[in-house]
N, C-alpha and C positions, 0 to 999 in steps of 0.2 A: 313415184316417178323415178327416183334415183335407182330403185331396185330394177325397174324395167330397163333403164339405161345400162345397168351392169349386166343384166341378162342378155340384152341385145348385143352388147360388145363382146360378151363371152361367146355367144353363138357365132358371131361373125369371126372371131379369132379362131375358134375350133374348126369352122368350115374352111377357112384359109389354110390352117395348119394341115388338115386332112388332105386338102388339094395338093399342097406342096410336098407332103410325104409320099402320096400316091404318084405324083409326077416324078419325083426323084427316084422312087423304086423302079418305075418303068424305064427311065433314062439309064440308070446305073445297070439294070439287068440287061437291057438291049445293047448298051455300049460295050459291055464286057462279055457279050455272047452268053449270057445266062449265069456267069460266074462273077458276082459282084466283088469289087475290091475297093478299099478306102485308104488313101494315104499309104499305099504300098502293102497293106495288110489284106489278105484274102479273107472273105467272109464265107463261111461254110455252115450248112445246116446239119445238126446232129440227128441221125436217124435211128439210133439205138440207145439203150440204157446202160451200156457197158461201163460208162464212166460216171454214173449217178452215185451219190447225190450231187457231186460237184458240177457235173455237166449233164443237164437233164435232156431227155428226148424232146425234140422240137425246139431246142435252143439254137441260137447262132453263136459261132465262136470266131474270134479273130486269130488268124494264123500268120506267122511271119515266114514267108518263103525265102529260099536262097541261103547263101553262106556255106560254111564248112559243115557238112552233115556228119562229120566224124567227131564233132566237139561235144556231143551230148554225154551226160553221165546219169547214173542211177537217180531216179526221182523226177527227171525231166519228162514232160509230156510232148510227144511227137506225133505228127501225122505222116502216114506212110501208105504206099500202094501195096495191097495184099496180092497173093498169087491169083486171086479171082478178079484182079484189076479194080478193086474197091478201095476207096480211101478210108483208113481207120485211124482214129486218134486214141492212143493208149499211153500208159506210163511205162518208162523204162525201169525194169527191176534189176537188170544186170547188163553191163557192157563188156563184151568179150574181146579177145584179141582179134586180129584180122583173119578173114577167111582166105581161101585159095586165090580169090580174085584181088586180094589186098584191101578189102573193105572191112570196116569195123562192123561187128555183128551185135545187135541189140536184142535182148530178151524183154518182151513187153507183156503187159497185163492190163486189162480194164479194171478200174478201181472197184467195180461192182461184180467182177467175175471171181470165181473161186480158184481158178487155176491160171497159170502162166500160159500165154498163147503158144500153141503147138509149134508154129513155124517161127524161127528167129528172123529178125528183120536186118537186112544188110543196109549199110549207110547209103548205098546207091538207090534204095527204094524209099528213103525218107524224103519227103517233099516240103515239109514245113515244121515249125515249132509252134506249139500252142502258147499264146501270150498271156493266158490267164483271164482274158476278157470273154465273158459269155453273157448273152441276153436271153432269158427264158422266153419260150413260146413264139418268138418272132420267126423262127424257122418254118413253122407251119404256114404263115402268111407268105414267106418268100418262096416256098415250094409251090404254093398256089399261084403266085405271081408269075413263076417261070412256066407254068402250064399254058396251053392254048386258051382254055376257059379263063384263066387268070388274066392273061393279056387282054382279052376282050373286055373283061370286067374293069380292068385298070384303065382302059381307054374310054369306057362309057361312064363309069362312076364319076370321074372328075367333071365331065360335061354336065351330068345330072346335078352334081353338087353346085356347080356354077349357076345352072338354070334355077335351082331352088333358092340360091342366095339372091339372084336377081329378082325373083318373084317376091321373096320376103322383103327385100329392100324397097321394091315398088309399093307393096302393100303398106309398109311402114310410112313411106312418104305420103301416100294418099290419105292414110288415117290422120297424119299430122296436119295435112292441108285441110281436111274436113273439119278437124277440131278448130283450126285457126279461123275458118270461114264461119263456123257457128258461134264463135266467141266475139266476132265483130258486131258492134251495135247496129241495129237495123232502124232506118228512119221509118216513121209511120207512113202509110200510103197517103199520097197527095201532098206531101211536104217537099218543099224545094230545099236542097242542100246547097249552101253557099260556101265558097272557099275564100 
């Protein structure tokens, strides 16, 4: 009986947790226009393996935007906009003097790449600093959640989970009621019960 109670409470807690997480993902994703942020940190999905094994493909990373983008030094990991208008997160291998525009120039490299990036990065193209926080595999789910199909699923799945939870709770209550009714002593037919 105790094991059934523990299993029942565990299933209930897991279903509620799944609902809360899915609802939070939908709200955060929609409120931020598809670019989630948390406590001032931007949450981005890693789409390539250039920084493996430290930052794996499909991970999410926390980035700290803003501040003085000329402050970085060798060894820091930064996120910058490439010439193709793509966000890249790589490690600084050298910080040069200022270019003609007066911006500091960084030479970057992915930890998993053999060579330094061909195009140096000006401090004006740096958008954030990597905080060192990464969560593996969550990026796949976030990319799916940002898609149209993911949005539909994230709107339907919580409703289905609530429906399943309601059905499970009803079944559990009916089973307990039936057990209680069968456990009550029955008077033999034709006997009067006095109170």
